[in-house]
C-alpha positions in Angstrom: 136.6 118.9 49.5 133.4 117.1 50.7 132.8 116.0 47.1 136.1 114.1 46.9 135.5 112.3 50.2 132.0 111.4 49.1 133.4 110.0 45.9 135.9 107.9 47.7 133.2 106.5 50.0 131.0 105.6 47.0 134.0 104.0 45.2 135.0 101.9 48.3 131.3 100.9 48.9 131.1 99.5 45.3 134.4 97.6 45.7 133.4 96.1 49.0 135.6 95.7 52.0 139.3 95.4 51.4 140.8 91.9 52.0 142.5 91.4 55.3 146.2 91.9 55.4 148.1 88.6 55.2 150.7 87.8 57.9 154.4 87.5 57.0 156.1 84.2 57.8 157.7 85.7 60.9 154.3 87.1 62.1 152.7 83.7 61.5 155.4 81.9 63.4 155.2 84.3 66.4 151.4 84.2 66.4 151.6 80.4 66.4 154.0 80.4 69.4 152.0 82.9 71.4 148.7 81.1 70.8 150.1 77.7 71.5 151.6 78.9 74.8 148.3 80.5 75.7 146.3 77.4 74.8 148.7 75.1 76.8 148.3 77.4 79.8 144.5 77.3 79.6 144.7 73.5 79.4 146.9 73.4 82.5 144.5 75.6 84.3 141.6 73.5 83.4 143.4 70.3 84.5 144.0 71.9 87.9 140.3 73.0 88.3 137.8 71.1 90.4 135.7 70.5 87.2 138.4 68.2 85.8 138.2 64.5 86.6 141.9 63.6 87.1 141.3 59.9 87.8 139.4 59.5 84.6 142.1 61.2 82.6 145.0 59.3 84.3 143.2 56.0 83.7 143.0 56.7 79.9 146.5 58.1 79.2 149.7 56.1 78.4 152.0 58.2 80.6 150.4 59.5 83.8 153.8 60.8 85.1 154.4 62.9 81.9 150.8 64.3 82.2 151.4 65.2 85.8 154.7 66.9 84.9 152.9 68.9 82.1 150.1 70.0 84.5 152.9 71.1 86.8 154.4 73.3 84.1 156.8 71.0 82.2 157.0 71.1 78.4 154.4 69.2 76.5 157.0 67.7 74.2 160.2 65.8 75.0 163.6 66.7 73.6 163.4 63.5 71.5 160.1 64.6 70.0 161.6 68.0 69.1 164.5 66.4 67.4 162.3 64.1 65.4 160.2 67.0 64.3 163.2 69.1 63.3 164.5 66.2 61.2 161.1 65.7 59.6 160.0 69.3 59.1 163.0 71.6 59.7 165.2 73.0 57.0 166.6 70.1 55.1 164.0 67.9 56.6 162.4 64.9 54.9 159.0 66.7 54.4 160.5 69.8 52.8 162.7 67.7 50.5 159.7 65.7 49.4 157.7 68.8 48.7 160.6 70.3 46.7 161.2 67.2 44.6 157.5 66.7 44.1 157.2 70.2 42.6 160.2 69.5 40.3 158.7 66.3 39.1 155.4 68.1 38.3 157.3 70.8 36.4 159.2 68.1 34.4 156.0 66.3 33.5 154.3 69.5 32.4 157.3 70.4 30.1 157.2 67.0 28.5 153.5 67.3 27.7 
């Protein structure tokens, strides 16, 4: 029995480490949401800290009220921005259609050559 386990170890050492498992689309989406929420909360906490120069930041941004709302816990995107993003990148969005039609055009040109 020890012979078999030693052989397996030698074989795996020769092959090197196995590649990491790739995320499914759902795992990727969930991880993105979790990490985004975590990063936004870290940003809010930093903006509330004494190390943060609020006056410098406010003097450089276009919408100080929106920034203050964000630091207070409001969303970092407006409903209008969400809508525009969905039109652009959601199912049936412009970006997705461009990608699909671009692939079809490439396939057609490959077949013609």
